[in-house]
PyMOL Python script that loads the backbone (N, CA, C, O; Angstrom):
from pymol import cmd

cmd.read_pdbstr("""\
ATOM      1  N   MET A   1      -8.088   1.622   5.558  1.00  0.00           N
ATOM      2  CA  MET A   1      -6.786   1.324   5.009  1.00  0.00           C
ATOM      3  C   MET A   1      -5.942   2.604   4.972  1.00  0.00           C
ATOM      4  O   MET A   1      -6.434   3.669   4.600  1.00  0.00           O
ATOM      5  N   SER A   2      -4.704   2.492   5.350  1.00  0.00           N
ATOM      6  CA  SER A   2      -3.809   3.643   5.416  1.00  0.00           C
ATOM      7  C   SER A   2      -2.949   3.769   4.165  1.00  0.00           C
ATOM      8  O   SER A   2      -2.574   2.779   3.536  1.00  0.00           O
ATOM      9  N   TYR A   3      -2.658   4.997   3.834  1.00  0.00           N
ATOM     10  CA  TYR A   3      -1.728   5.335   2.766  1.00  0.00           C
ATOM     11  C   TYR A   3      -0.694   6.278   3.358  1.00  0.00           C
ATOM     12  O   TYR A   3      -0.981   7.028   4.291  1.00  0.00           O
ATOM     13  N   TRP A   4       0.487   6.230   2.818  1.00  0.00           N
ATOM     14  CA  TRP A   4       1.589   6.992   3.396  1.00  0.00           C
ATOM     15  C   TRP A   4       2.292   7.835   2.335  1.00  0.00           C
ATOM     16  O   TRP A   4       2.496   7.392   1.205  1.00  0.00           O
ATOM     17  N   VAL A   5       2.656   9.051   2.718  1.00  0.00           N
ATOM     18  CA  VAL A   5       3.598   9.860   1.938  1.00  0.00           C
ATOM     19  C   VAL A   5       4.942   9.657   2.620  1.00  0.00           C
ATOM     20  O   VAL A   5       5.042   9.734   3.844  1.00  0.00           O
ATOM     21  N   TYR A   6       5.972   9.400   1.827  1.00  0.00           N
ATOM     22  CA  TYR A   6       7.298   9.189   2.412  1.00  0.00           C
ATOM     23  C   TYR A   6       8.330  10.042   1.681  1.00  0.00           C
ATOM     24  O   TYR A   6       8.177  10.377   0.507  1.00  0.00           O
ATOM     25  N   ILE A   7       9.370  10.376   2.408  1.00  0.00           N
ATOM     26  CA  ILE A   7      10.512  11.069   1.811  1.00  0.00           C
ATOM     27  C   ILE A   7      11.745  10.249   2.139  1.00  0.00           C
ATOM     28  O   ILE A   7      12.054   9.985   3.301  1.00  0.00           O
ATOM     29  N   LEU A   8      12.442   9.852   1.081  1.00  0.00           N
ATOM     30  CA  LEU A   8      13.700   9.123   1.219  1.00  0.00           C
ATOM     31  C   LEU A   8      14.842  10.101   1.029  1.00  0.00           C
ATOM     32  O   LEU A   8      14.709  11.113   0.340  1.00  0.00           O
ATOM     33  N   HIS A   9      15.966   9.781   1.652  1.00  0.00           N
ATOM     34  CA  HIS A   9      17.159  10.621   1.494  1.00  0.00           C
ATOM     35  C   HIS A   9      18.355   9.730   1.202  1.00  0.00           C
ATOM     36  O   HIS A   9      18.535   8.680   1.819  1.00  0.00           O
ATOM     37  N   SER A  10      19.167  10.169   0.252  1.00  0.00           N
ATOM     38  CA  SER A  10      20.430   9.520  -0.058  1.00  0.00           C
ATOM     39  C   SER A  10      21.534  10.382   0.547  1.00  0.00           C
ATOM     40  O   SER A  10      21.813  11.476   0.054  1.00  0.00           O
ATOM     41  N   THR A  11      22.152   9.898   1.596  1.00  0.00           N
ATOM     42  CA  THR A  11      23.214  10.655   2.263  1.00  0.00           C
ATOM     43  C   THR A  11      24.398  10.870   1.326  1.00  0.00           C
ATOM     44  O   THR A  11      24.983  11.953   1.302  1.00  0.00           O
ATOM     45  N   ASP A  12      24.751   9.850   0.561  1.00  0.00           N
ATOM     46  CA  ASP A  12      25.915   9.941  -0.329  1.00  0.00           C
ATOM     47  C   ASP A  12      25.795  11.059  -1.354  1.00  0.00           C
ATOM     48  O   ASP A  12      26.790  11.705  -1.680  1.00  0.00           O
ATOM     49  N   SER A  13      24.590  11.297  -1.866  1.00  0.00           N
ATOM     50  CA  SER A  13      24.415  12.310  -2.916  1.00  0.00           C
ATOM     51  C   SER A  13      23.538  13.478  -2.484  1.00  0.00           C
ATOM     52  O   SER A  13      23.302  14.390  -3.276  1.00  0.00           O
ATOM     53  N   ASP A  14      23.056  13.471  -1.260  1.00  0.00           N
ATOM     54  CA  ASP A  14      22.167  14.509  -0.721  1.00  0.00           C
ATOM     55  C   ASP A  14      20.968  14.746  -1.634  1.00  0.00           C
ATOM     56  O   ASP A  14      20.609  15.884  -1.937  1.00  0.00           O
ATOM     57  N   LYS A  15      20.358  13.640  -2.065  1.00  0.00           N
ATOM     58  CA  LYS A  15      19.155  13.695  -2.899  1.00  0.00           C
ATOM     59  C   LYS A  15      17.960  13.237  -2.070  1.00  0.00           C
ATOM     60  O   LYS A  15      18.085  12.428  -1.152  1.00  0.00           O
ATOM     61  N   TYR A  16      16.782  13.788  -2.428  1.00  0.00           N
ATOM     62  CA  TYR A  16      15.537  13.377  -1.807  1.00  0.00           C
ATOM     63  C   TYR A  16      14.658  12.717  -2.855  1.00  0.00           C
ATOM     64  O   TYR A  16      14.726  13.040  -4.041  1.00  0.00           O
ATOM     65  N   TYR A  17      13.828  11.780  -2.394  1.00  0.00           N
ATOM     66  CA  TYR A  17      12.843  11.153  -3.257  1.00  0.00           C
ATOM     67  C   TYR A  17      11.525  11.148  -2.503  1.00  0.00           C
ATOM     68  O   TYR A  17      11.459  10.673  -1.369  1.00  0.00           O
ATOM     69  N   ILE A  18      10.475  11.674  -3.124  1.00  0.00           N
ATOM     70  CA  ILE A  18       9.159  11.749  -2.512  1.00  0.00           C
ATOM     71  C   ILE A  18       8.262  10.723  -3.185  1.00  0.00           C
ATOM     72  O   ILE A  18       8.225  10.627  -4.411  1.00  0.00           O
ATOM     73  N   GLY A  19       7.543   9.962  -2.381  1.00  0.00           N
ATOM     74  CA  GLY A  19       6.645   8.970  -2.934  1.00  0.00           C
ATOM     75  C   GLY A  19       5.457   8.725  -2.019  1.00  0.00           C
ATOM     76  O   GLY A  19       5.350   9.315  -0.944  1.00  0.00           O
ATOM     77  N   GLN A  20       4.568   7.846  -2.463  1.00  0.00           N
ATOM     78  CA  GLN A  20       3.424   7.449  -1.652  1.00  0.00           C
ATOM     79  C   GLN A  20       3.203   5.961  -1.842  1.00  0.00           C
ATOM     80  O   GLN A  20       3.449   5.411  -2.915  1.00  0.00           O
ATOM     81  N   SER A  21       2.733   5.319  -0.780  1.00  0.00           N
ATOM     82  CA  SER A  21       2.581   3.871  -0.816  1.00  0.00           C
ATOM     83  C   SER A  21       1.685   3.408   0.327  1.00  0.00           C
ATOM     84  O   SER A  21       1.506   4.121   1.314  1.00  0.00           O
ATOM     85  N   ARG A  22       1.133   2.228   0.188  1.00  0.00           N
ATOM     86  CA  ARG A  22       0.420   1.598   1.305  1.00  0.00           C
ATOM     87  C   ARG A  22       1.406   0.897   2.224  1.00  0.00           C
ATOM     88  O   ARG A  22       1.088   0.623   3.381  1.00  0.00           O
ATOM     89  N   ASN A  23       2.609   0.601   1.716  1.00  0.00           N
ATOM     90  CA  ASN A  23       3.631  -0.065   2.521  1.00  0.00           C
ATOM     91  C   ASN A  23       4.989   0.605   2.258  1.00  0.00           C
ATOM     92  O   ASN A  23       5.767   0.119   1.438  1.00  0.00           O
ATOM     93  N   PRO A  24       5.274   1.715   2.948  1.00  0.00           N
ATOM     94  CA  PRO A  24       6.495   2.479   2.644  1.00  0.00           C
ATOM     95  C   PRO A  24       7.787   1.720   2.918  1.00  0.00           C
ATOM     96  O   PRO A  24       8.793   1.978   2.257  1.00  0.00           O
ATOM     97  N   HIS A  25       7.789   0.794   3.869  1.00  0.00           N
ATOM     98  CA  HIS A  25       9.022   0.053   4.150  1.00  0.00           C
ATOM     99  C   HIS A  25       9.333  -0.940   3.032  1.00  0.00           C
ATOM    100  O   HIS A  25      10.497  -1.185   2.718  1.00  0.00           O
ATOM    101  N   ARG A  26       8.294  -1.507   2.440  1.00  0.00           N
ATOM    102  CA  ARG A  26       8.505  -2.369   1.271  1.00  0.00           C
ATOM    103  C   ARG A  26       8.995  -1.541   0.087  1.00  0.00           C
ATOM    104  O   ARG A  26       9.840  -1.993  -0.686  1.00  0.00           O
ATOM    105  N   ARG A  27       8.455  -0.313  -0.052  1.00  0.00           N
ATOM    106  CA  ARG A  27       8.906   0.571  -1.130  1.00  0.00           C
ATOM    107  C   ARG A  27      10.373   0.961  -0.937  1.00  0.00           C
ATOM    108  O   ARG A  27      11.122   1.051  -1.910  1.00  0.00           O
ATOM    109  N   LEU A  28      10.784   1.193   0.303  1.00  0.00           N
ATOM    110  CA  LEU A  28      12.188   1.509   0.579  1.00  0.00           C
ATOM    111  C   LEU A  28      13.076   0.359   0.106  1.00  0.00           C
ATOM    112  O   LEU A  28      14.099   0.583  -0.541  1.00  0.00           O
ATOM    113  N   GLU A  29      12.683  -0.858   0.429  1.00  0.00           N
ATOM    114  CA  GLU A  29      13.442  -2.025  -0.023  1.00  0.00           C
ATOM    115  C   GLU A  29      13.516  -2.059  -1.554  1.00  0.00           C
ATOM    116  O   GLU A  29      14.569  -2.352  -2.121  1.00  0.00           O
ATOM    117  N   PHE A  30      12.399  -1.760  -2.215  1.00  0.00           N
ATOM    118  CA  PHE A  30      12.373  -1.715  -3.680  1.00  0.00           C
ATOM    119  C   PHE A  30      13.359  -0.669  -4.204  1.00  0.00           C
ATOM    120  O   PHE A  30      14.147  -0.956  -5.106  1.00  0.00           O
ATOM    121  N   HIS A  31      13.318   0.535  -3.645  1.00  0.00           N
ATOM    122  CA  HIS A  31      14.203   1.606  -4.115  1.00  0.00           C
ATOM    123  C   HIS A  31      15.680   1.257  -3.893  1.00  0.00           C
ATOM    124  O   HIS A  31      16.543   1.689  -4.657  1.00  0.00           O
ATOM    125  N   ASN A  32      15.963   0.488  -2.862  1.00  0.00           N
ATOM    126  CA  ASN A  32      17.348   0.111  -2.583  1.00  0.00           C
ATOM    127  C   ASN A  32      17.811  -1.116  -3.358  1.00  0.00           C
ATOM    128  O   ASN A  32      18.981  -1.487  -3.272  1.00  0.00           O
ATOM    129  N   THR A  33      16.913  -1.756  -4.117  1.00  0.00           N
ATOM    130  CA  THR A  33      17.309  -2.958  -4.857  1.00  0.00           C
ATOM    131  C   THR A  33      16.972  -2.908  -6.344  1.00  0.00           C
ATOM    132  O   THR A  33      17.441  -3.761  -7.097  1.00  0.00           O
ATOM    133  N   ILE A  34      16.176  -1.940  -6.794  1.00  0.00           N
ATOM    134  CA  ILE A  34      15.778  -1.865  -8.200  1.00  0.00           C
ATOM    135  C   ILE A  34      17.027  -1.784  -9.087  1.00  0.00           C
ATOM    136  O   ILE A  34      18.010  -1.134  -8.731  1.00  0.00           O
ATOM    137  N   GLU A  35      16.975  -2.445 -10.232  1.00  0.00           N
ATOM    138  CA  GLU A  35      18.135  -2.470 -11.115  1.00  0.00           C
ATOM    139  C   GLU A  35      18.301  -1.191 -11.923  1.00  0.00           C
ATOM    140  O   GLU A  35      19.427  -0.739 -12.131  1.00  0.00           O
ATOM    141  N   LYS A  36      17.202  -0.601 -12.380  1.00  0.00           N
ATOM    142  CA  LYS A  36      17.278   0.603 -13.204  1.00  0.00           C
ATOM    143  C   LYS A  36      16.317   1.642 -12.658  1.00  0.00           C
ATOM    144  O   LYS A  36      15.379   1.326 -11.926  1.00  0.00           O
ATOM    145  N   GLY A  37      16.569   2.877 -13.028  1.00  0.00           N
ATOM    146  CA  GLY A  37      15.670   3.948 -12.615  1.00  0.00           C
ATOM    147  C   GLY A  37      16.399   5.005 -11.804  1.00  0.00           C
ATOM    148  O   GLY A  37      17.566   4.847 -11.445  1.00  0.00           O
ATOM    149  N   TYR A  38      15.686   6.080 -11.527  1.00  0.00           N
ATOM    150  CA  TYR A  38      16.258   7.220 -10.808  1.00  0.00           C
ATOM    151  C   TYR A  38      16.863   6.798  -9.467  1.00  0.00           C
ATOM    152  O   TYR A  38      17.998   7.160  -9.158  1.00  0.00           O
ATOM    153  N   THR A  39      16.120   6.046  -8.681  1.00  0.00           N
ATOM    154  CA  THR A  39      16.595   5.744  -7.334  1.00  0.00           C
ATOM    155  C   THR A  39      17.780   4.787  -7.318  1.00  0.00           C
ATOM    156  O   THR A  39      18.535   4.762  -6.346  1.00  0.00           O
ATOM    157  N   SER A  40      17.956   4.002  -8.372  1.00  0.00           N
ATOM    158  CA  SER A  40      19.078   3.055  -8.396  1.00  0.00           C
ATOM    159  C   SER A  40      20.429   3.778  -8.439  1.00  0.00           C
ATOM    160  O   SER A  40      21.438   3.217  -8.012  1.00  0.00           O
ATOM    161  N   ARG A  41      20.461   4.998  -8.941  1.00  0.00           N
ATOM    162  CA  ARG A  41      21.718   5.744  -9.082  1.00  0.00           C
ATOM    163  C   ARG A  41      22.215   6.354  -7.785  1.00  0.00           C
ATOM    164  O   ARG A  41      23.389   6.708  -7.681  1.00  0.00           O
ATOM    165  N   TYR A  42      21.343   6.482  -6.792  1.00  0.00           N
ATOM    166  CA  TYR A  42      21.697   7.243  -5.594  1.00  0.00           C
ATOM    167  C   TYR A  42      21.590   6.432  -4.307  1.00  0.00           C
ATOM    168  O   TYR A  42      21.456   7.011  -3.229  1.00  0.00           O
ATOM    169  N   ARG A  43      21.644   5.139  -4.395  1.00  0.00           N
ATOM    170  CA  ARG A  43      21.560   4.285  -3.209  1.00  0.00           C
ATOM    171  C   ARG A  43      22.750   4.481  -2.302  1.00  0.00           C
ATOM    172  O   ARG A  43      23.811   4.902  -2.763  1.00  0.00           O
ATOM    173  N   PRO A  44      22.604   4.190  -1.030  1.00  0.00           N
ATOM    174  CA  PRO A  44      21.432   3.693  -0.331  1.00  0.00           C
ATOM    175  C   PRO A  44      20.487   4.822   0.087  1.00  0.00           C
ATOM    176  O   PRO A  44      20.897   5.967   0.277  1.00  0.00           O
ATOM    177  N   TRP A  45      19.209   4.457   0.223  1.00  0.00           N
ATOM    178  CA  TRP A  45      18.160   5.376   0.651  1.00  0.00           C
ATOM    179  C   TRP A  45      17.732   5.041   2.069  1.00  0.00           C
ATOM    180  O   TRP A  45      17.783   3.888   2.497  1.00  0.00           O
ATOM    181  N   ALA A  46      17.309   6.071   2.788  1.00  0.00           N
ATOM    182  CA  ALA A  46      16.746   5.897   4.128  1.00  0.00           C
ATOM    183  C   ALA A  46      15.474   6.733   4.220  1.00  0.00           C
ATOM    184  O   ALA A  46      15.383   7.806   3.623  1.00  0.00           O
ATOM    185  N   ILE A  47      14.493   6.236   4.969  1.00  0.00           N
ATOM    186  CA  ILE A  47      13.260   6.998   5.166  1.00  0.00           C
ATOM    187  C   ILE A  47      13.507   8.071   6.218  1.00  0.00           C
ATOM    188  O   ILE A  47      13.929   7.773   7.335  1.00  0.00           O
ATOM    189  N   LEU A  48      13.236   9.336   5.846  1.00  0.00           N
ATOM    190  CA  LEU A  48      13.367  10.443   6.795  1.00  0.00           C
ATOM    191  C   LEU A  48      12.016  11.000   7.218  1.00  0.00           C
ATOM    192  O   LEU A  48      11.915  11.689   8.233  1.00  0.00           O
ATOM    193  N   TYR A  49      10.981  10.703   6.444  1.00  0.00           N
ATOM    194  CA  TYR A  49       9.665  11.295   6.726  1.00  0.00           C
ATOM    195  C   TYR A  49       8.577  10.323   6.325  1.00  0.00           C
ATOM    196  O   TYR A  49       8.615   9.736   5.243  1.00  0.00           O
ATOM    197  N   LEU A  50       7.610  10.160   7.205  1.00  0.00           N
ATOM    198  CA  LEU A  50       6.427   9.347   6.930  1.00  0.00           C
ATOM    199  C   LEU A  50       5.214  10.065   7.490  1.00  0.00           C
ATOM    200  O   LEU A  50       5.236  10.537   8.626  1.00  0.00           O
ATOM    201  N   LYS A  51       4.154  10.149   6.695  1.00  0.00           N
ATOM    202  CA  LYS A  51       2.903  10.696   7.203  1.00  0.00           C
ATOM    203  C   LYS A  51       1.762   9.861   6.658  1.00  0.00           C
ATOM    204  O   LYS A  51       1.690   9.568   5.465  1.00  0.00           O
ATOM    205  N   GLU A  52       0.882   9.490   7.557  1.00  0.00           N
ATOM    206  CA  GLU A  52      -0.233   8.613   7.220  1.00  0.00           C
ATOM    207  C   GLU A  52      -1.461   9.420   6.823  1.00  0.00           C
ATOM    208  O   GLU A  52      -1.758  10.461   7.410  1.00  0.00           O
ATOM    209  N   TYR A  53      -2.171   8.914   5.809  1.00  0.00           N
ATOM    210  CA  TYR A  53      -3.426   9.495   5.341  1.00  0.00           C
ATOM    211  C   TYR A  53      -4.442   8.379   5.182  1.00  0.00           C
ATOM    212  O   TYR A  53      -4.074   7.216   5.017  1.00  0.00           O
ATOM    213  N   GLN A  54      -5.706   8.727   5.231  1.00  0.00           N
ATOM    214  CA  GLN A  54      -6.766   7.731   5.151  1.00  0.00           C
ATOM    215  C   GLN A  54      -7.259   7.476   3.729  1.00  0.00           C
ATOM    216  O   GLN A  54      -7.870   6.440   3.466  1.00  0.00           O
ATOM    217  N   SER A  55      -7.001   8.411   2.804  1.00  0.00           N
ATOM    218  CA  SER A  55      -7.462   8.199   1.426  1.00  0.00           C
ATOM    219  C   SER A  55      -6.301   8.304   0.449  1.00  0.00           C
ATOM    220  O   SER A  55      -5.363   9.076   0.644  1.00  0.00           O
ATOM    221  N   ARG A  56      -6.390   7.523  -0.582  1.00  0.00           N
ATOM    222  CA  ARG A  56      -5.345   7.556  -1.609  1.00  0.00           C
ATOM    223  C   ARG A  56      -5.334   8.909  -2.319  1.00  0.00           C
ATOM    224  O   ARG A  56      -4.267   9.418  -2.660  1.00  0.00           O
ATOM    225  N   GLN A  57      -6.515   9.495  -2.545  1.00  0.00           N
ATOM    226  CA  GLN A  57      -6.599  10.785  -3.218  1.00  0.00           C
ATOM    227  C   GLN A  57      -5.843  11.868  -2.440  1.00  0.00           C
ATOM    228  O   GLN A  57      -5.118  12.671  -3.028  1.00  0.00           O
ATOM    229  N   GLU A  58      -6.016  11.883  -1.124  1.00  0.00           N
ATOM    230  CA  GLU A  58      -5.315  12.870  -0.306  1.00  0.00           C
ATOM    231  C   GLU A  58      -3.804  12.634  -0.340  1.00  0.00           C
ATOM    232  O   GLU A  58      -3.020  13.581  -0.401  1.00  0.00           O
ATOM    233  N   THR A  59      -3.411  11.382  -0.301  1.00  0.00           N
ATOM    234  CA  THR A  59      -1.991  11.032  -0.340  1.00  0.00           C
ATOM    235  C   THR A  59      -1.349  11.496  -1.647  1.00  0.00           C
ATOM    236  O   THR A  59      -0.259  12.068  -1.635  1.00  0.00           O
ATOM    237  N   ILE A  60      -2.011  11.256  -2.758  1.00  0.00           N
ATOM    238  CA  ILE A  60      -1.495  11.669  -4.069  1.00  0.00           C
ATOM    239  C   ILE A  60      -1.404  13.188  -4.140  1.00  0.00           C
ATOM    240  O   ILE A  60      -0.433  13.728  -4.670  1.00  0.00           O
ATOM    241  N   LYS A  61      -2.405  13.877  -3.611  1.00  0.00           N
ATOM    242  CA  LYS A  61      -2.416  15.347  -3.617  1.00  0.00           C
ATOM    243  C   LYS A  61      -1.223  15.904  -2.834  1.00  0.00           C
ATOM    244  O   LYS A  61      -0.554  16.829  -3.296  1.00  0.00           O
ATOM    245  N   VAL A  62      -0.956  15.342  -1.648  1.00  0.00           N
ATOM    246  CA  VAL A  62       0.156  15.820  -0.820  1.00  0.00           C
ATOM    247  C   VAL A  62       1.492  15.483  -1.481  1.00  0.00           C
ATOM    248  O   VAL A  62       2.400  16.314  -1.489  1.00  0.00           O
ATOM    249  N   GLU A  63       1.624  14.286  -2.032  1.00  0.00           N
ATOM    250  CA  GLU A  63       2.855  13.900  -2.731  1.00  0.00           C
ATOM    251  C   GLU A  63       3.148  14.888  -3.863  1.00  0.00           C
ATOM    252  O   GLU A  63       4.278  15.358  -3.995  1.00  0.00           O
ATOM    253  N   LYS A  64       2.154  15.200  -4.668  1.00  0.00           N
ATOM    254  CA  LYS A  64       2.336  16.133  -5.785  1.00  0.00           C
ATOM    255  C   LYS A  64       2.714  17.515  -5.276  1.00  0.00           C
ATOM    256  O   LYS A  64       3.580  18.169  -5.858  1.00  0.00           O
ATOM    257  N   MET A  65       2.083  17.971  -4.205  1.00  0.00           N
ATOM    258  CA  MET A  65       2.389  19.285  -3.653  1.00  0.00           C
ATOM    259  C   MET A  65       3.860  19.373  -3.234  1.00  0.00           C
ATOM    260  O   MET A  65       4.541  20.352  -3.541  1.00  0.00           O
ATOM    261  N   ILE A  66       4.343  18.344  -2.530  1.00  0.00           N
ATOM    262  CA  ILE A  66       5.739  18.347  -2.083  1.00  0.00           C
ATOM    263  C   ILE A  66       6.681  18.311  -3.283  1.00  0.00           C
ATOM    264  O   ILE A  66       7.677  19.035  -3.310  1.00  0.00           O
ATOM    265  N   LYS A  67       6.377  17.477  -4.272  1.00  0.00           N
ATOM    266  CA  LYS A  67       7.227  17.405  -5.468  1.00  0.00           C
ATOM    267  C   LYS A  67       7.251  18.743  -6.212  1.00  0.00           C
ATOM    268  O   LYS A  67       8.279  19.123  -6.774  1.00  0.00           O
ATOM    269  N   ASP A  68       6.131  19.449  -6.215  1.00  0.00           N
ATOM    270  CA  ASP A  68       6.063  20.735  -6.905  1.00  0.00           C
ATOM    271  C   ASP A  68       6.912  21.813  -6.224  1.00  0.00           C
ATOM    272  O   ASP A  68       7.254  22.816  -6.851  1.00  0.00           O
ATOM    273  N   TRP A  69       7.250  21.616  -4.958  1.00  0.00           N
ATOM    274  CA  TRP A  69       8.096  22.604  -4.267  1.00  0.00           C
ATOM    275  C   TRP A  69       9.450  22.752  -4.950  1.00  0.00           C
ATOM    276  O   TRP A  69       9.947  23.868  -5.099  1.00  0.00           O
ATOM    277  N   LYS A  70      10.049  21.643  -5.366  1.00  0.00           N
ATOM    278  CA  LYS A  70      11.368  21.650  -6.009  1.00  0.00           C
ATOM    279  C   LYS A  70      12.396  22.421  -5.177  1.00  0.00           C
ATOM    280  O   LYS A  70      13.236  23.136  -5.722  1.00  0.00           O
ATOM    281  N   SER A  71      12.321  22.268  -3.875  1.00  0.00           N
ATOM    282  CA  SER A  71      13.202  23.002  -2.972  1.00  0.00           C
ATOM    283  C   SER A  71      13.693  22.084  -1.865  1.00  0.00           C
ATOM    284  O   SER A  71      12.903  21.610  -1.048  1.00  0.00           O
ATOM    285  N   LYS A  72      15.009  21.831  -1.838  1.00  0.00           N
ATOM    286  CA  LYS A  72      15.569  21.009  -0.772  1.00  0.00           C
ATOM    287  C   LYS A  72      15.343  21.657   0.586  1.00  0.00           C
ATOM    288  O   LYS A  72      15.081  20.969   1.572  1.00  0.00           O
ATOM    289  N   GLU A  73      15.445  22.969   0.634  1.00  0.00           N
ATOM    290  CA  GLU A  73      15.258  23.674   1.905  1.00  0.00           C
ATOM    291  C   GLU A  73      13.843  23.470   2.442  1.00  0.00           C
ATOM    292  O   GLU A  73      13.671  23.223   3.636  1.00  0.00           O
ATOM    293  N   LYS A  74      12.847  23.566   1.598  1.00  0.00           N
ATOM    294  CA  LYS A  74      11.464  23.379   2.029  1.00  0.00           C
ATOM    295  C   LYS A  74      11.221  21.936   2.471  1.00  0.00           C
ATOM    296  O   LYS A  74      10.506  21.690   3.442  1.00  0.00           O
ATOM    297  N   ILE A  75      11.819  20.985   1.753  1.00  0.00           N
ATOM    298  CA  ILE A  75      11.699  19.578   2.129  1.00  0.00           C
ATOM    299  C   ILE A  75      12.362  19.336   3.485  1.00  0.00           C
ATOM    300  O   ILE A  75      11.812  18.622   4.323  1.00  0.00           O
ATOM    301  N   ARG A  76      13.535  19.923   3.705  1.00  0.00           N
ATOM    302  CA  ARG A  76      14.209  19.792   5.009  1.00  0.00           C
ATOM    303  C   ARG A  76      13.342  20.369   6.124  1.00  0.00           C
ATOM    304  O   ARG A  76      13.258  19.791   7.208  1.00  0.00           O
ATOM    305  N   ARG A  77      12.699  21.503   5.862  1.00  0.00           N
ATOM    306  CA  ARG A  77      11.822  22.116   6.869  1.00  0.00           C
ATOM    307  C   ARG A  77      10.627  21.226   7.177  1.00  0.00           C
ATOM    308  O   ARG A  77      10.190  21.159   8.326  1.00  0.00           O
ATOM    309  N   LEU A  78      10.093  20.544   6.175  1.00  0.00           N
ATOM    310  CA  LEU A  78       8.996  19.602   6.384  1.00  0.00           C
ATOM    311  C   LEU A  78       9.468  18.440   7.265  1.00  0.00           C
ATOM    312  O   LEU A  78       8.791  18.070   8.224  1.00  0.00           O
ATOM    313  N   ILE A  79      10.618  17.875   6.938  1.00  0.00           N
ATOM    314  CA  ILE A  79      11.169  16.753   7.702  1.00  0.00           C
ATOM    315  C   ILE A  79      11.405  17.166   9.156  1.00  0.00           C
ATOM    316  O   ILE A  79      11.155  16.383  10.072  1.00  0.00           O
ATOM    317  N   GLU A  80      11.876  18.372   9.363  1.00  0.00           N
ATOM    318  CA  GLU A  80      12.184  18.854  10.712  1.00  0.00           C
ATOM    319  C   GLU A  80      10.933  19.314  11.468  1.00  0.00           C
ATOM    320  O   GLU A  80      11.017  19.677  12.641  1.00  0.00           O
ATOM    321  N   GLY A  81       9.783  19.298  10.805  1.00  0.00           N
ATOM    322  CA  GLY A  81       8.543  19.646  11.475  1.00  0.00           C
ATOM    323  C   GLY A  81       8.200  21.125  11.463  1.00  0.00           C
ATOM    324  O   GLY A  81       7.243  21.540  12.118  1.00  0.00           O
ATOM    325  N   GLU A  82       8.963  21.930  10.729  1.00  0.00           N
ATOM    326  CA  GLU A  82       8.698  23.365  10.640  1.00  0.00           C
ATOM    327  C   GLU A  82       7.534  23.663   9.710  1.00  0.00           C
ATOM    328  O   GLU A  82       6.878  24.695   9.850  1.00  0.00           O
ATOM    329  N   ILE A  83       7.269  22.768   8.759  1.00  0.00           N
ATOM    330  CA  ILE A  83       6.155  22.882   7.833  1.00  0.00           C
ATOM    331  C   ILE A  83       5.257  21.679   8.068  1.00  0.00           C
ATOM    332  O   ILE A  83       5.738  20.550   8.170  1.00  0.00           O
ATOM    333  N   ILE A  84       3.963  21.916   8.154  1.00  0.00           N
ATOM    334  CA  ILE A  84       3.000  20.834   8.340  1.00  0.00           C
ATOM    335  C   ILE A  84       2.116  20.737   7.090  1.00  0.00           C
ATOM    336  O   ILE A  84       1.569  21.734   6.617  1.00  0.00           O
ATOM    337  N   VAL A  85       1.992  19.509   6.571  1.00  0.00           N
ATOM    338  CA  VAL A  85       1.107  19.287   5.420  1.00  0.00           C
ATOM    339  C   VAL A  85       0.030  18.298   5.790  1.00  0.00           C
ATOM    340  O   VAL A  85      -0.820  17.972   4.962  1.00  0.00           O
TER     341      VAL A  85
END
""", "prot")
cmd.dss("prot")
cmd.show_as("cartoon", "prot")
cmd.util.cbc("prot")
cmd.orient("prot")
């Protein structure tokens, strides 16, 4: 079973959202339709980055690592392929 780390981007507000899911496209739909929460304020979202992992533990570890960066520049470099995780 596959797990995915994804990065969403809101063009209107230049915000990123990092998450993990077994079905990232369904999660994108959720983020674009949820009534309340962080992602509801910055719609619409688009997936800019997807990476597949075989274990949920590894996926959670990578998601946390990216979130801990707290750097738009580092996230952009990851999306552009300059950083590999």
